Backbone and ligand atoms as CSV (ligand in chain L), in Angstrom:
chain,resi,resn,atom,element,x,y,z
A,1,MET,N,N,1.631,-15.486,-4.041
A,1,MET,CA,C,1.977,-14.852,-2.779
A,1,MET,C,C,0.735,-14.824,-1.888
A,2,THR,N,N,0.815,-15.552,-0.766
A,2,THR,CA,C,-0.322,-15.536,0.176
A,2,THR,C,C,0.217,-15.585,1.608
A,3,PHE,N,N,-0.571,-15.103,2.532
A,3,PHE,CA,C,-0.216,-15.204,3.944
A,3,PHE,C,C,-0.390,-16.640,4.414
A,4,SER,N,N,0.345,-17.001,5.449
A,4,SER,CA,C,0.126,-18.287,6.110
A,4,SER,C,C,-1.259,-18.237,6.762
A,5,PRO,N,N,-1.844,-19.415,7.075
A,5,PRO,CA,C,-3.160,-19.405,7.733
A,5,PRO,C,C,-3.173,-18.572,9.021
A,6,ASP,N,N,-2.081,-18.649,9.778
A,6,ASP,CA,C,-2.001,-17.864,11.028
A,6,ASP,C,C,-2.100,-16.365,10.757
A,7,LYS,N,N,-1.354,-15.955,9.747
A,7,LYS,CA,C,-1.347,-14.528,9.413
A,7,LYS,C,C,-2.715,-14.106,8.858
A,8,LEU,N,N,-3.336,-15.003,8.093
A,8,LEU,CA,C,-4.665,-14.661,7.557
A,8,LEU,C,C,-5.672,-14.474,8.695
A,9,ASN,N,N,-5.557,-15.325,9.724
A,9,ASN,CA,C,-6.427,-15.145,10.904
A,9,ASN,C,C,-6.175,-13.794,11.553
A,10,LYS,N,N,-4.910,-13.453,11.632
A,10,LYS,CA,C,-4.535,-12.171,12.242
A,10,LYS,C,C,-5.134,-11.013,11.421
A,11,VAL,N,N,-5.083,-11.150,10.092
A,11,VAL,CA,C,-5.654,-10.102,9.227
A,11,VAL,C,C,-7.151,-9.961,9.535
A,12,GLN,N,N,-7.840,-11.089,9.663
A,12,GLN,CA,C,-9.281,-11.035,9.953
A,12,GLN,C,C,-9.534,-10.354,11.301
A,13,GLU,N,N,-8.699,-10.684,12.278
A,13,GLU,CA,C,-8.822,-10.039,13.604
A,13,GLU,C,C,-8.662,-8.524,13.480
A,14,ILE,N,N,-7.681,-8.121,12.706
A,14,ILE,CA,C,-7.417,-6.681,12.563
A,14,ILE,C,C,-8.595,-5.999,11.867
A,15,ILE,N,N,-9.087,-6.609,10.791
A,15,ILE,CA,C,-10.219,-6.009,10.061
A,15,ILE,C,C,-11.430,-5.875,10.983
A,16,ALA,N,N,-11.623,-6.872,11.849
A,16,ALA,CA,C,-12.795,-6.882,12.740
A,16,ALA,C,C,-12.769,-5.744,13.762
A,17,ARG,N,N,-11.609,-5.116,13.942
A,17,ARG,CA,C,-11.537,-3.987,14.895
A,17,ARG,C,C,-12.260,-2.747,14.375
A,18,TYR,N,N,-12.544,-2.721,13.089
A,18,TYR,CA,C,-13.085,-1.508,12.476
A,18,TYR,C,C,-14.508,-1.744,11.994
A,19,PRO,N,N,-15.285,-0.662,11.841
A,19,PRO,CA,C,-16.661,-0.817,11.364
A,19,PRO,C,C,-16.695,-1.471,9.984
A,20,GLU,N,N,-17.801,-2.125,9.684
A,20,GLU,CA,C,-17.965,-2.758,8.370
A,20,GLU,C,C,-17.719,-1.741,7.256
A,21,GLU,N,N,-17.182,-2.227,6.167
A,21,GLU,CA,C,-16.883,-1.374,5.005
A,21,GLU,C,C,-15.728,-0.409,5.269
A,22,ARG,N,N,-15.114,-0.505,6.423
A,22,ARG,CA,C,-13.994,0.400,6.750
A,22,ARG,C,C,-12.684,-0.391,6.844
A,23,GLN,N,N,-12.576,-1.433,6.041
A,23,GLN,CA,C,-11.383,-2.276,6.145
A,23,GLN,C,C,-10.106,-1.548,5.751
A,24,LYS,N,N,-10.264,-0.376,5.093
A,24,LYS,CA,C,-9.055,0.390,4.749
A,24,LYS,C,C,-8.295,0.810,6.014
A,25,SER,N,N,-9.047,0.953,7.116
A,25,SER,CA,C,-8.408,1.335,8.384
A,25,SER,C,C,-7.390,0.284,8.838
A,26,ALA,N,N,-7.530,-0.929,8.322
A,26,ALA,CA,C,-6.619,-2.010,8.731
A,26,ALA,C,C,-5.321,-1.991,7.922
A,27,LEU,N,N,-5.215,-1.035,7.023
A,27,LEU,CA,C,-4.098,-1.084,6.073
A,27,LEU,C,C,-2.715,-1.049,6.727
A,28,LEU,N,N,-2.497,-0.120,7.657
A,28,LEU,CA,C,-1.150,-0.009,8.249
A,28,LEU,C,C,-0.725,-1.312,8.925
A,29,PRO,N,N,-1.540,-1.847,9.850
A,29,PRO,CA,C,-1.087,-3.092,10.485
A,29,PRO,C,C,-0.974,-4.260,9.510
A,30,VAL,N,N,-1.826,-4.310,8.501
A,30,VAL,CA,C,-1.726,-5.434,7.544
A,30,VAL,C,C,-0.458,-5.293,6.698
A,31,LEU,N,N,-0.081,-4.059,6.386
A,31,LEU,CA,C,1.194,-3.875,5.668
A,31,LEU,C,C,2.375,-4.319,6.538
A,32,HIS,N,N,2.281,-4.059,7.839
A,32,HIS,CA,C,3.351,-4.542,8.729
A,32,HIS,C,C,3.430,-6.069,8.682
A,33,LEU,N,N,2.268,-6.707,8.721
A,33,LEU,CA,C,2.260,-8.178,8.651
A,33,LEU,C,C,2.879,-8.651,7.337
A,34,ALA,N,N,2.522,-7.963,6.249
A,34,ALA,CA,C,3.030,-8.364,4.932
A,34,ALA,C,C,4.550,-8.200,4.890
A,35,GLN,N,N,5.028,-7.110,5.464
A,35,GLN,CA,C,6.471,-6.881,5.459
A,35,GLN,C,C,7.191,-7.980,6.241
A,36,GLU,N,N,6.598,-8.335,7.385
A,36,GLU,CA,C,7.173,-9.403,8.211
A,36,GLU,C,C,7.177,-10.734,7.452
A,37,GLU,N,N,6.062,-11.020,6.812
A,37,GLU,CA,C,5.861,-12.329,6.175
A,37,GLU,C,C,6.677,-12.496,4.895
A,38,PHE,N,N,6.864,-11.402,4.161
A,38,PHE,CA,C,7.459,-11.536,2.832
A,38,PHE,C,C,8.880,-10.975,2.755
A,39,GLY,N,N,9.679,-11.295,3.762
A,39,GLY,CA,C,11.116,-11.010,3.660
A,39,GLY,C,C,11.569,-9.623,4.051
A,40,GLY,N,N,10.748,-8.893,4.827
A,40,GLY,CA,C,11.210,-7.613,5.366
A,40,GLY,C,C,11.002,-6.422,4.444
A,41,TRP,N,N,10.314,-6.636,3.321
A,41,TRP,CA,C,10.046,-5.501,2.432
A,41,TRP,C,C,8.761,-5.765,1.667
A,42,LEU,N,N,8.252,-4.682,1.019
A,42,LEU,CA,C,6.974,-4.766,0.316
A,42,LEU,C,C,7.206,-4.640,-1.187
A,43,SER,N,N,7.119,-5.740,-1.868
A,43,SER,CA,C,7.198,-5.696,-3.332
A,43,SER,C,C,5.850,-5.221,-3.870
A,44,VAL,N,N,5.807,-4.881,-5.146
A,44,VAL,CA,C,4.531,-4.495,-5.762
A,44,VAL,C,C,3.538,-5.652,-5.631
A,45,GLU,N,N,4.063,-6.860,-5.815
A,45,GLU,CA,C,3.203,-8.046,-5.698
A,45,GLU,C,C,2.591,-8.135,-4.284
A,46,ALA,N,N,3.417,-7.881,-3.270
A,46,ALA,CA,C,2.920,-7.938,-1.882
A,46,ALA,C,C,1.869,-6.847,-1.650
A,47,MET,N,N,2.137,-5.647,-2.179
A,47,MET,CA,C,1.165,-4.552,-1.982
A,47,MET,C,C,-0.142,-4.866,-2.725
A,48,ASP,N,N,-0.024,-5.464,-3.909
A,48,ASP,CA,C,-1.237,-5.829,-4.658
A,48,ASP,C,C,-2.040,-6.892,-3.897
A,49,TYR,N,N,-1.307,-7.805,-3.268
A,49,TYR,CA,C,-1.975,-8.845,-2.488
A,49,TYR,C,C,-2.747,-8.226,-1.313
A,50,VAL,N,N,-2.093,-7.281,-0.622
A,50,VAL,CA,C,-2.759,-6.591,0.495
A,50,VAL,C,C,-3.999,-5.842,-0.020
A,51,ALA,N,N,-3.857,-5.210,-1.187
A,51,ALA,CA,C,-5.004,-4.488,-1.765
A,51,ALA,C,C,-6.166,-5.452,-2.004
A,52,SER,N,N,-5.852,-6.629,-2.535
A,52,SER,CA,C,-6.940,-7.571,-2.820
A,52,SER,C,C,-7.589,-8.066,-1.530
A,53,LEU,N,N,-6.757,-8.283,-0.500
A,53,LEU,CA,C,-7.319,-8.751,0.784
A,53,LEU,C,C,-8.265,-7.730,1.402
A,54,LEU,N,N,-7.901,-6.459,1.265
A,54,LEU,CA,C,-8.698,-5.399,1.907
A,54,LEU,C,C,-9.692,-4.756,0.937
A,55,GLN,N,N,-9.787,-5.342,-0.247
A,55,GLN,CA,C,-10.693,-4.819,-1.282
A,55,GLN,C,C,-10.448,-3.340,-1.552
A,56,LEU,N,N,-9.179,-3.022,-1.778
A,56,LEU,CA,C,-8.795,-1.643,-2.097
A,56,LEU,C,C,-8.204,-1.618,-3.498
A,57,GLU,N,N,-8.100,-0.421,-4.045
A,57,GLU,CA,C,-7.371,-0.267,-5.303
A,57,GLU,C,C,-5.882,-0.324,-4.961
A,58,PRO,N,N,-5.077,-0.946,-5.801
A,58,PRO,CA,C,-3.631,-0.999,-5.501
A,58,PRO,C,C,-3.032,0.370,-5.216
A,59,ILE,N,N,-3.479,1.400,-5.920
A,59,ILE,CA,C,-2.907,2.733,-5.712
A,59,ILE,C,C,-3.110,3.212,-4.272
A,60,GLU,N,N,-4.209,2.796,-3.650
A,60,GLU,CA,C,-4.457,3.208,-2.257
A,60,GLU,C,C,-3.400,2.612,-1.324
A,61,VAL,N,N,-2.936,1.429,-1.671
A,61,VAL,CA,C,-1.896,0.789,-0.862
A,61,VAL,C,C,-0.530,1.413,-1.165
A,62,TYR,N,N,-0.248,1.656,-2.448
A,62,TYR,CA,C,1.042,2.262,-2.806
A,62,TYR,C,C,1.199,3.626,-2.125
A,63,GLU,N,N,0.116,4.409,-2.116
A,63,GLU,CA,C,0.177,5.753,-1.520
A,63,GLU,C,C,0.648,5.688,-0.071
A,64,VAL,N,N,0.093,4.735,0.652
A,64,VAL,CA,C,0.424,4.613,2.078
A,64,VAL,C,C,1.828,4.033,2.254
A,65,ALA,N,N,2.115,2.983,1.514
A,65,ALA,CA,C,3.411,2.300,1.687
A,65,ALA,C,C,4.582,3.206,1.301
A,66,THR,N,N,4.364,4.104,0.343
A,66,THR,CA,C,5.468,4.975,-0.061
A,66,THR,C,C,5.575,6.211,0.834
A,67,PHE,N,N,4.546,6.469,1.627
A,67,PHE,CA,C,4.560,7.655,2.486
A,67,PHE,C,C,5.356,7.416,3.771
A,68,TYR,N,N,5.180,6.245,4.375
A,68,TYR,CA,C,5.773,5.985,5.696
A,68,TYR,C,C,7.138,5.306,5.568
A,69,SER,N,N,8.109,5.849,6.326
A,69,SER,CA,C,9.469,5.312,6.201
A,69,SER,C,C,9.604,3.915,6.808
A,70,MET,N,N,8.629,3.483,7.602
A,70,MET,CA,C,8.798,2.154,8.213
A,70,MET,C,C,8.523,1.023,7.235
A,71,TYR,N,N,8.021,1.355,6.062
A,71,TYR,CA,C,7.836,0.312,5.046
A,71,TYR,C,C,9.018,0.353,4.083
A,72,ASN,N,N,9.574,-0.805,3.837
A,72,ASN,CA,C,10.711,-0.909,2.929
A,72,ASN,C,C,10.212,-1.317,1.554
A,73,LEU,N,N,10.612,-0.550,0.556
A,73,LEU,CA,C,10.119,-0.809,-0.798
A,73,LEU,C,C,11.151,-1.548,-1.652
A,74,LYS,N,N,12.244,-1.915,-1.021
A,74,LYS,CA,C,13.204,-2.792,-1.689
A,74,LYS,C,C,13.833,-3.675,-0.601
A,75,PRO,N,N,14.475,-4.752,-1.013
A,75,PRO,CA,C,15.027,-5.661,-0.001
A,75,PRO,C,C,15.993,-4.926,0.939
A,76,VAL,N,N,15.978,-5.325,2.194
A,76,VAL,CA,C,16.854,-4.697,3.189
A,76,VAL,C,C,17.676,-5.772,3.895
A,77,GLY,N,N,18.677,-5.303,4.624
A,77,GLY,CA,C,19.519,-6.219,5.376
A,77,GLY,C,C,18.797,-6.755,6.606
A,78,LYS,N,N,19.473,-7.674,7.289
A,78,LYS,CA,C,18.895,-8.275,8.496
A,78,LYS,C,C,18.717,-7.202,9.578
A,79,TYR,N,N,19.630,-6.251,9.631
A,79,TYR,CA,C,19.551,-5.170,10.619
A,79,TYR,C,C,19.425,-3.831,9.881
A,80,VAL,N,N,18.328,-3.140,10.161
A,80,VAL,CA,C,18.083,-1.863,9.479
A,80,VAL,C,C,18.292,-0.733,10.482
A,81,PHE,N,N,19.287,0.091,10.228
A,81,PHE,CA,C,19.548,1.257,11.069
A,81,PHE,C,C,18.728,2.409,10.502
A,82,GLU,N,N,17.765,2.883,11.281
A,82,GLU,CA,C,16.944,4.013,10.830
A,82,GLU,C,C,17.295,5.213,11.700
A,83,VAL,N,N,18.189,6.026,11.185
A,83,VAL,CA,C,18.723,7.133,11.980
A,83,VAL,C,C,17.867,8.379,11.760
A,84,CYS,N,N,17.429,8.955,12.870
A,84,CYS,CA,C,16.618,10.176,12.779
A,84,CYS,C,C,17.500,11.350,12.367
A,85,GLN,N,N,17.002,12.131,11.413
A,85,GLN,CA,C,17.787,13.278,10.931
A,85,GLN,C,C,17.036,14.598,11.118
A,86,THR,N,N,15.970,14.577,11.887
A,86,THR,CA,C,15.185,15.803,12.089
A,86,THR,C,C,15.905,16.736,13.087
A,87,GLY,N,N,15.493,18.009,13.106
A,87,GLY,CA,C,16.157,19.073,13.849
A,87,GLY,C,C,16.827,18.705,15.159
A,88,PRO,N,N,16.082,18.299,16.163
A,88,PRO,CA,C,16.730,18.029,17.455
A,88,PRO,C,C,17.847,16.982,17.367
A,89,CYS,N,N,17.635,15.938,16.581
A,89,CYS,CA,C,18.695,14.932,16.436
A,89,CYS,C,C,19.870,15.512,15.648
A,90,MET,N,N,19.553,16.352,14.651
A,90,MET,CA,C,20.616,16.950,13.861
A,90,MET,C,C,21.478,17.862,14.740
A,91,LEU,N,N,20.796,18.650,15.607
A,91,LEU,CA,C,21.544,19.553,16.495
A,91,LEU,C,C,22.436,18.784,17.464
A,92,ARG,N,N,22.049,17.546,17.734
A,92,ARG,CA,C,22.842,16.729,18.661
A,92,ARG,C,C,23.805,15.790,17.925
A,93,GLY,N,N,23.987,16.034,16.618
A,93,GLY,CA,C,25.066,15.312,15.928
A,93,GLY,C,C,24.663,14.146,15.044
A,94,SER,N,N,23.399,14.085,14.628
A,94,SER,CA,C,23.012,12.925,13.804
A,94,SER,C,C,23.770,12.873,12.480
A,95,ASP,N,N,24.149,14.045,11.931
A,95,ASP,CA,C,24.918,14.025,10.673
A,95,ASP,C,C,26.235,13.267,10.849
A,96,ASP,N,N,26.889,13.527,11.989
A,96,ASP,CA,C,28.162,12.828,12.244
A,96,ASP,C,C,27.930,11.335,12.436
A,97,ILE,N,N,26.835,11.011,13.098
A,97,ILE,CA,C,26.522,9.589,13.330
A,97,ILE,C,C,26.259,8.891,11.994
A,98,ILE,N,N,25.501,9.548,11.143
A,98,ILE,CA,C,25.196,8.955,9.827
A,98,ILE,C,C,26.501,8.778,9.029
A,99,ALA,N,N,27.348,9.820,9.049
A,99,ALA,CA,C,28.615,9.736,8.311
A,99,ALA,C,C,29.480,8.606,8.873
A,100,TYR,N,N,29.464,8.463,10.190
A,100,TYR,CA,C,30.289,7.416,10.802
A,100,TYR,C,C,29.778,6.029,10.403
A,101,ILE,N,N,28.479,5.842,10.419
A,101,ILE,CA,C,27.919,4.536,10.027
A,101,ILE,C,C,28.257,4.243,8.558
A,102,GLN,N,N,28.141,5.267,7.725
A,102,GLN,CA,C,28.458,5.078,6.304
A,102,GLN,C,C,29.907,4.609,6.139
A,103,GLN,N,N,30.789,5.301,6.857
A,103,GLN,CA,C,32.214,4.976,6.738
A,103,GLN,C,C,32.492,3.579,7.308
A,104,LYS,N,N,31.902,3.310,8.443
A,104,LYS,CA,C,32.155,2.034,9.130
A,104,LYS,C,C,31.625,0.844,8.317
A,105,LEU,N,N,30.436,0.999,7.734
A,105,LEU,CA,C,29.834,-0.117,6.991
A,105,LEU,C,C,30.172,-0.085,5.501
A,106,GLY,N,N,30.733,1.034,5.043
A,106,GLY,CA,C,31.090,1.139,3.620
A,106,GLY,C,C,29.879,1.239,2.718
A,107,ILE,N,N,28.808,1.826,3.214
A,107,ILE,CA,C,27.592,1.998,2.386
A,107,ILE,C,C,27.082,3.428,2.535
A,108,ASN,N,N,26.260,3.830,1.577
A,108,ASN,CA,C,25.587,5.126,1.672
A,108,ASN,C,C,24.179,4.919,2.209
A,109,VAL,N,N,23.545,6.032,2.523
A,109,VAL,CA,C,22.142,5.966,2.974
A,109,VAL,C,C,21.320,5.285,1.881
A,110,GLY,N,N,20.466,4.355,2.299
A,110,GLY,CA,C,19.606,3.653,1.339
A,110,GLY,C,C,20.229,2.377,0.811
A,111,GLU,N,N,21.465,2.109,1.245
A,111,GLU,CA,C,22.143,0.905,0.727
A,111,GLU,C,C,22.237,-0.194,1.786
A,112,THR,N,N,22.553,-1.375,1.288
A,112,THR,CA,C,22.711,-2.552,2.148
A,112,THR,C,C,24.114,-3.108,1.943
A,113,THR,N,N,24.724,-3.587,3.022
A,113,THR,CA,C,26.071,-4.157,2.894
A,113,THR,C,C,26.012,-5.420,2.024
A,114,PRO,N,N,27.084,-5.704,1.300
A,114,PRO,CA,C,27.072,-6.859,0.393
A,114,PRO,C,C,26.763,-8.188,1.097
A,115,ASP,N,N,27.085,-8.282,2.404
A,115,ASP,CA,C,26.782,-9.539,3.117
A,115,ASP,C,C,25.320,-9.617,3.554
A,116,GLY,N,N,24.540,-8.575,3.234
A,116,GLY,CA,C,23.108,-8.604,3.553
A,116,GLY,C,C,22.791,-8.376,5.025
A,117,LEU,N,N,23.800,-7.935,5.789
A,117,LEU,CA,C,23.546,-7.767,7.232
A,117,LEU,C,C,22.928,-6.414,7.583
A,118,PHE,N,N,23.447,-5.341,6.969
A,118,PHE,CA,C,23.044,-4.000,7.420
A,118,PHE,C,C,22.469,-3.151,6.290
A,119,THR,N,N,21.411,-2.409,6.630
A,119,THR,CA,C,20.889,-1.367,5.745
A,119,THR,C,C,20.877,-0.068,6.543
A,120,LEU,N,N,21.226,1.021,5.881
A,120,LEU,CA,C,21.186,2.327,6.541
A,120,LEU,C,C,20.088,3.181,5.911
A,121,LYS,N,N,19.176,3.653,6.755
A,121,LYS,CA,C,18.135,4.574,6.289
A,121,LYS,C,C,18.179,5.819,7.162
A,122,VAL,N,N,17.723,6.936,6.612
A,122,VAL,CA,C,17.504,8.103,7.466
A,122,VAL,C,C,16.006,8.357,7.492
A,123,VAL,N,N,15.520,8.746,8.648
A,123,VAL,CA,C,14.077,8.927,8.821
A,123,VAL,C,C,13.814,10.248,9.533
A,124,GLU,N,N,12.552,10.627,9.531
A,124,GLU,CA,C,12.166,11.854,10.237
A,124,GLU,C,C,11.818,11.505,11.685
A,125,CYS,N,N,11.589,12.536,12.475
A,125,CYS,CA,C,11.421,12.419,13.928
A,125,CYS,C,C,10.665,11.160,14.356
A,126,LEU,N,N,11.287,10.431,15.280
A,126,LEU,CA,C,10.680,9.202,15.797
A,126,LEU,C,C,10.094,9.422,17.189
A,127,GLY,N,N,9.978,10.690,17.559
A,127,GLY,CA,C,9.304,11.012,18.822
A,127,GLY,C,C,10.159,10.756,20.053
A,128,ALA,N,N,11.457,10.663,19.884
A,128,ALA,CA,C,12.336,10.439,21.031
A,128,ALA,C,C,13.401,11.533,21.066
A,129,CYS,N,N,12.969,12.756,20.788
A,129,CYS,CA,C,13.900,13.882,20.642
A,129,CYS,C,C,14.734,14.102,21.905
A,130,GLY,N,N,14.175,13.803,23.064
A,130,GLY,CA,C,14.898,14.003,24.323
A,130,GLY,C,C,16.080,13.059,24.458
A,131,TYR,N,N,16.172,12.079,23.590
A,131,TYR,CA,C,17.256,11.082,23.665
A,131,TYR,C,C,18.176,11.183,22.450
A,132,ALA,N,N,18.129,12.364,21.799
A,132,ALA,CA,C,18.884,12.558,20.565
A,132,ALA,C,C,20.401,12.510,20.811
A,133,PRO,N,N,21.182,12.113,19.790
A,133,PRO,CA,C,20.711,11.541,18.525
A,133,PRO,C,C,20.314,10.078,18.719
A,134,MET,N,N,19.363,9.652,17.935
A,134,MET,CA,C,18.850,8.294,18.150
A,134,MET,C,C,18.527,7.609,16.830
A,135,MET,N,N,18.317,6.313,16.915
A,135,MET,CA,C,17.868,5.571,15.739
A,135,MET,C,C,16.980,4.428,16.190
A,136,GLN,N,N,16.238,3.908,15.238
A,136,GLN,CA,C,15.439,2.708,15.496
A,136,GLN,C,C,16.178,1.528,14.895
A,137,LEU,N,N,16.201,0.444,15.643
A,137,LEU,CA,C,16.792,-0.802,15.145
A,137,LEU,C,C,15.800,-1.902,15.498
A,138,GLY,N,N,15.108,-2.418,14.506
A,138,GLY,CA,C,14.048,-3.385,14.776
A,138,GLY,C,C,12.952,-2.728,15.577
A,139,LYS,N,N,12.579,-3.367,16.699
A,139,LYS,CA,C,11.483,-2.811,17.492
A,139,LYS,C,C,11.972,-1.855,18.576
A,140,PHE,N,N,13.281,-1.640,18.627
A,140,PHE,CA,C,13.840,-0.862,19.738
A,140,PHE,C,C,14.500,0.425,19.272
A,141,TYR,N,N,14.514,1.383,20.195
A,141,TYR,CA,C,15.238,2.627,19.953
A,141,TYR,C,C,16.624,2.520,20.578
A,142,ARG,N,N,17.611,3.073,19.887
A,142,ARG,CA,C,18.955,3.199,20.439
A,142,ARG,C,C,19.208,4.686,20.559
A,143,GLU,N,N,19.523,5.106,21.794
A,143,GLU,CA,C,19.484,6.544,22.094
A,143,GLU,C,C,20.846,7.099,22.499
A,144,HIS,N,N,20.918,8.449,22.536
A,144,HIS,CA,C,22.165,9.131,22.897
A,144,HIS,C,C,23.340,8.515,22.146
A,145,LEU,N,N,23.191,8.383,20.835
A,145,LEU,CA,C,24.214,7.687,20.049
A,145,LEU,C,C,25.549,8.416,20.040
A,146,THR,N,N,26.591,7.629,20.115
A,146,THR,CA,C,27.964,8.130,19.945
A,146,THR,C,C,28.656,7.155,18.986
A,147,LYS,N,N,29.834,7.509,18.538
A,147,LYS,CA,C,30.563,6.584,17.661
A,147,LYS,C,C,30.848,5.271,18.401
A,148,GLU,N,N,31.168,5.380,19.667
A,148,GLU,CA,C,31.466,4.167,20.447
A,148,GLU,C,C,30.213,3.284,20.539
A,149,LYS,N,N,29.065,3.920,20.724
A,149,LYS,CA,C,27.827,3.123,20.800
A,149,LYS,C,C,27.544,2.454,19.460
A,150,ILE,N,N,27.806,3.166,18.382
A,150,ILE,CA,C,27.592,2.570,17.054
A,150,ILE,C,C,28.499,1.345,16.880
A,151,ASP,N,N,29.762,1.491,17.296
A,151,ASP,CA,C,30.681,0.338,17.214
A,151,ASP,C,C,30.101,-0.853,17.978
A,152,ALA,N,N,29.601,-0.578,19.182
A,152,ALA,CA,C,29.088,-1.658,20.030
A,152,ALA,C,C,27.829,-2.285,19.403
A,153,ILE,N,N,26.967,-1.449,18.833
A,153,ILE,CA,C,25.727,-1.959,18.230
A,153,ILE,C,C,26.050,-2.841,17.014
A,154,ILE,N,N,26.992,-2.378,16.197
A,154,ILE,CA,C,27.371,-3.170,15.012
A,154,ILE,C,C,27.956,-4.512,15.457
A,155,GLU,N,N,28.789,-4.471,16.463
A,155,GLU,CA,C,29.399,-5.704,16.964
A,155,GLU,C,C,28.323,-6.657,17.495
A,156,GLU,N,N,27.372,-6.076,18.238
A,156,GLU,CA,C,26.273,-6.871,18.805
A,156,GLU,C,C,25.463,-7.553,17.674
A,157,CYS,N,N,25.203,-6.813,16.608
A,157,CYS,CA,C,24.447,-7.377,15.483
A,157,CYS,C,C,25.228,-8.513,14.827
A,158,ILE,N,N,26.529,-8.300,14.655
A,158,ILE,CA,C,27.356,-9.340,14.022
A,158,ILE,C,C,27.352,-10.601,14.886
A,159,GLN,N,N,27.474,-10.398,16.211
A,159,GLN,CA,C,27.448,-11.553,17.132
A,159,GLN,C,C,26.113,-12.280,17.049
A,160,ASN,N,N,25.014,-11.497,17.069
A,160,ASN,CA,C,23.683,-12.116,17.017
A,160,ASN,C,C,23.472,-12.875,15.722
A,161,ALA,N,N,23.954,-12.298,14.628
A,161,ALA,CA,C,23.796,-12.971,13.337
A,161,ALA,C,C,24.563,-14.277,13.333
A,162,ALA,N,N,25.750,-14.281,13.960
A,162,ALA,CA,C,26.560,-15.498,13.987
A,162,ALA,C,C,25.872,-16.572,14.832
A,163,ILE,N,N,25.264,-16.141,15.946
A,163,ILE,CA,C,24.581,-17.105,16.829
A,163,ILE,C,C,23.361,-17.693,16.128
A,164,ASN,N,N,22.643,-16.856,15.384
A,164,ASN,CA,C,21.407,-17.314,14.747
A,164,ASN,C,C,21.626,-18.066,13.439
A,165,ASN,N,N,22.883,-18.143,13.000
A,165,ASN,CA,C,23.127,-18.875,11.735
A,165,ASN,C,C,23.385,-20.356,11.976
L,1,FES,S1,S,14.157,14.746,16.198
L,1,FES,FE1,FE,15.017,12.760,16.361
L,1,FES,S2,S,13.546,11.720,17.560
L,1,FES,FE2,FE,12.683,13.694,17.293
């Protein structure tokens, strides 16, 4: 398991942003690169590889990767719904939104649909409380969620997957 030459250059660029001997500071962005490069999730092998690149103990990488919800520790679907379940979103109906997604996709939180298209996760506050209830989908936030919006988002993902196949 190794990064492509392009990604390795990017890793060097990231490390260079920090003082010498402080390459641990590069851990978060390098884990993002690893997740992107190795199929959308971080296997133990991928985390060990990142540890070796940054000259860290593997446990230092596991600690970080298991702490943040944006790192996936098992394979995920092409579209990952990360629904915020913290107070403000909960008060605005995130429980109903989560239940609706579960029912609509036929999966529970933490699961992926058998066709590999969708994964449902619940996460803590994503800093968009004023737009509650909300979720992250890829690099974008989807806000003021309703059941109708969820239907539209799922349909949009299915269409995009069909176009990209
Ligand atoms: S509580 Fe959901 S974004 Fe803050």
